[in-house]
N, C-alpha and C positions, 0 to 999 in steps of 0.2 A: 333747794327746799322743795319738797313734794307736797302738793295740796291734795287732800282727799276730794273726790268728785263732788261731794255734797257742799263743801266749802267753796269750791270753784264755781259751782252753779249759783250759789248765793252771791258771790262777788260779781258775777256776770249780770245777774238781775239788778243789783244795786247800780252798776255802771251804765246799764242800758235801760233807759226808761221805756215803757211800753209804746209801741208805734201806733199812731192813730190810723188804723187800717182803713176804716170807712172814708175818712177825709182824704187819705192818699189815693184810694181807688177812685173817688169822685174827681179829684184833680186830674188823674191820668185819663179817665173817661172823657172829661170835658175838653181837655187840651188836645188829646188825640182826635176827638170829634171835631174840634175847631180847625185842626190842620186838614182833616179830610173835607170839611165844609169849604175851606179855602180852596182846596184842590178842585172841588166840584164847581165852585163859583168861577174859578179860572177857566175850567173846561167849557162851561156855558158861555163865558165871554169869548173864548177863542172860536166856539162853534158859530158865532155870529158872522165870522169871516171865512172860516176854513172848514174843510170836510172833517169827518169824525176822527180819522186816523191822525191827521196833522194836528188837530185840536188836542188830542190825547198826548201827542209827543210834545207839543208846546207847553202843556200843563206840567208834564214831568220835568222838562227843562227849567221852567219857572220855579217849581218847588225846590229843585236841587240848587238853583242859583240863590233863592231866598235863604235856604238853609245854610249855604256856604257863607253868604254875606253876614248873616246873624251869628255865625260861629266865630268869625274873625275877632269881633270886639268882645266876645264872651257872653253875648245875650242868650244864645241857644243853650249854653251850659247852665245859666241861671234859671232858665225856664225848665230845663231837665231836672235841676235840683229840686224844684217845686213839684213838677208834674210827673217825674219818674218815667215809667214805661209809656206814658202818653206821648212822649216825644219820639218814641221808637217807631212811629208810623214808618213803614219800610223805606220809602224814598228819601224822606228828610233825615231820618236817623242814620241811614247809610251815608248820605252826603256829609253829615256832621262827623261820622266816624272816619272819613277820609281827610277832611279838612283839619280837624283838631290836631292830629300828630304833625301835619305839615306846618301849622302855625307854631306849635310847641317847639319843634326842632329846627326852625328856620335859622336860628342863630348859629347853628353848627354848619351852615352852608347848604348850597343847593344839592350837591351830590351826597355827602355824608349825612346831612341833616334831613332835608325834605325828601330827597330821592330814596334814601335808605329807610326812612321811617313812615312814609305816607300811608303804607298799607299795613301797619302793625296791628291795627284794630280790625280793619275791613278784610285784610288778607285771609285770615282763617275762615271768615264767612264766605268769601269767594271760593276758596279751595274746597271746603266741605260742602258748600251749596252745589258746586260743579260736580263733585263726586256723588252726592246724593241724587242729582238729576240724571247722571250717567247710569247709576245702579237702577234707578226707577225706570229709565228707558230700556234697560236690558230686561227687567221684569215685565214691563209692558209688551216688549217685542216677543218674549218667550210665551206670554199668555195668549197672544194673538197667533203665534206660529203653531202651537201644538193644540 
């Protein structure tokens, strides 16, 4: 059965209620801001004992660890369902994207499950991020060379 585009559009509008865009944006903004605020609070805490470089490293490690710990019981996914892009703050979102497939495919074993699937989400980000930085490095080198 072939539906005319007009009928199809009407069906889609009936099936999908309008999204509360302002509410969603506010959730994303405040949750992302809270994650960043937590990161800054951790950095200030670590600066009490360590130099600037080590404090930054410890902050990153702590945020990755907290993200991984909250991913295992599903708390991070529940937060992401509510806050959307606000949970994609780079370091915590990346940690979640690595841990989620590992948890999901653990039942298939360490090699064929966790090992094979751990980078299914993060792998393309790593691959294309590396490619983009390599291309940008060539452009930067060429601009300074000539």
